[in-house]
N, C-alpha and C positions, 0 to 999 in steps of 0.2 A: 390756835383754837378755831379760827374762821375756816381753815381748811377741813376741819372735822365737822363743823356745824352745817355747812352748805350741803354736802352729800347726805347728811342725816335728814335735813328738811326736804330735800329733793326726793329722797326715798319715801318719806312719810306722805308727801303730796301724791306721789305715784300710786301708793296703796289706796289712799282715800278716794281719788278721782279715777282710778283705774277701771278699765273695761275687762270683761271676760270674753275671750274669743275661743270658739271651738270649730272643728271641722267634722263633717259627717261623711263617712265613706261606706260603700257597699262592701260587705264582708266577702262576697264571692269573687268579685273582680277588682276590688280595691279602687274603684272609680268614685269620684265625689258625687254625692246625692244632691240634686238640684231641687229647690222648693220643699225641702223637708221641714215640717213644723216642729219646733222645739218648745216644750212646755215645762213649767216649774210650778208646782203647787196649783195645778189646774189653770194656770194663767199662761197665755201664749207669749213667749219671749220674742219670737220672730221666725222667719223662714230663711233657709240657707240660699246663698247666691249660686251662680254657675260653678263656682269652685268648691261648693259644699261648705262654705265658711259663714259663720254668724258671729257678730259682735253685739254684746248687750251689757247693760248695767242693771243690776238687780240686787235685792236683799234676800235672795232665795236661800233657804236653809239647806245646808249640806247634810245628807243622810249617811 
């Protein structure tokens, strides 16, 4: 029973405290976009790094 409960609690914790990560690429040349502003519901989530990546935590609604 313990072998089943540990992975279950670990999975639930990962979902509750998980972050969302995304990468922004240029469509023409497939290069990462640096300093791209990412918004959700008119609120700035953050700006991408040199690799075009952004990690954030939010309660943003999915449309």
